[in-house]
N, C-alpha and C positions, 0 to 999 in steps of 0.2 A: 245417452248422446248428450254431448256439450255443444251448445250453439253460441257463437259470438254474434251479438246484435249491435249494429252500428248505424249511425245516420249522420247526415249533415257534415260530411267530411270537407266539402267545399274545395276539393282539389288537392288534398294532402292527407296522408296516413301518418299520424304522429307515432313516434317510436314506442310510446306506451302501448299502442294497440298491438304491435308485434309481440311485446312482452306478455300481454294478457290473453291474446288469441293463439299463443304458441301451441296449445294442446286441444284446440277445439276441433270438432268434427264437421262443422258447417258454419258458414258465415251468412248472415242475413243483413242486407243494406237497404235502409228505408229511404233512400233518395237524397237529393242534393249532393250528389257524388262529386261533381266539379269537373272531372275529366276521366277519360277511359283508363288512364294509367292507375288510377286508384283501384279499379276492379282487377286489373292485371297484378297489381301488388298484393291485394288481398287473396287472390287466387294462389299465391305462393304459400299461403298459410293453410288454406282449406277451400273446398268448393264454395262458390258464392251464388246466392239467390238475391236478386236486386230489382228495384224499380227506380224509374227516374223521379226527380223532384221538380218543384216549380221553378228552380233557377237553373236546371240542367238544359243544355242546348244540344245541337247536333254534335257528334253522332249519338250521344247517349239516348236521346228521345227516339231516334230511329231504331236503336238496338234493343231497347228495353220497353216494358210496359208501364202504364200508370198504376195498375193494380194487378196483383198475382194471387192466385189460389193454389195451394199445394198441401201436401200432408207429409208429416214427419212423425214417426213413432205412433202412428194411428191418431195423431192430433191434426185437426183441420185448421190451416193458417190462411189469413188474409194479410197480404203485405201491401201497403200503400204509403204515400208520403204525408198526405193531409187527412186528418180526421177532425171534422168540425167539433163534435162532442161524441162521447160514447153512445149517448141516447140517439142522436140523429143518425150516426153511422149504423147503429143496430137496425134502424128502420131501413136505411139504404141497402143493407145486406138482405133484409127481408124482401124488399122490392126486387132484388136481383135473384131472389129464390136461392140464396146461398147460406148454408149453415156452416158456421165456423166456431172453433174453440178458442182461438187466439188471433188477435189483430196486432200486428207490429206496424208502428207508424213513427214519423219524425216530425220535422217542421218547426216545432216550438223551441227547440234547443234545450228543453227541460226534461230531465229524466223523471219518468213516473210510471206507475202501474195502477190500474183500476179494474174492477170487475163490474160489468153491467149486463144484466140479462144472461147470466151464466157464461159470458164472453170475457176473457182476459185481454185487456188492452195494455200494451207495453210500448213505451217510448224510451229509447236508450239515451236520449239527450243528444248533444252535439259533441263529436269527437275532435272538432277543431275550432269552433267559434262558440264559446259559452256566453250566456246572458250576463250582464253586470251582476256581480255578487254571487254568480254560480261558477261551478268548475266544469271543465270538459268531462265527458263521461261516455261510457259504453255499458253494455249489459252482457252478462253471461246467463244462459238459460240451461239448467240441467233438466233434461226431458226424458221421461220413461213413459211407458204405457200407463202407469198408475199416477204419476205426479209431474208437476212442472214447477220448478223453483227458479226464481229470478234474483240475481244479485247485481246491483249497480256498482260499477267501479268509477270512482272519481279521481282525476288527476289534474 
């Protein structure tokens, strides 16, 4: 399964996203969507799982959740917009009595992947507003029952 991971679109889906997500089986959006048309546009490429971010307003906040738990290819996911640190968020998951394999998040506009307490944390960066000196980015995840490979795409 190929998963397109995106965050911080802030109201627009760049043309590059259509190019890189053309063959994905699933899209995961980690919030700061900007407007519902972003989700509608992404759904033309693949099914979408999304959460709202800290700058999303109505109707996104009423239609989406702040945090979602789901499984794909027998991997347990947590999707949220803001993760303070992997250490702190791992403790929050423990307090929620939730075991996960992969946490997808956004907010920082910086692409990164880290492993903490056997949990893979993935931030695709921002697809529309990069930090100074950084590029816009998304991630592609190749997921099987045996492995999970992450590739960041910068544009």
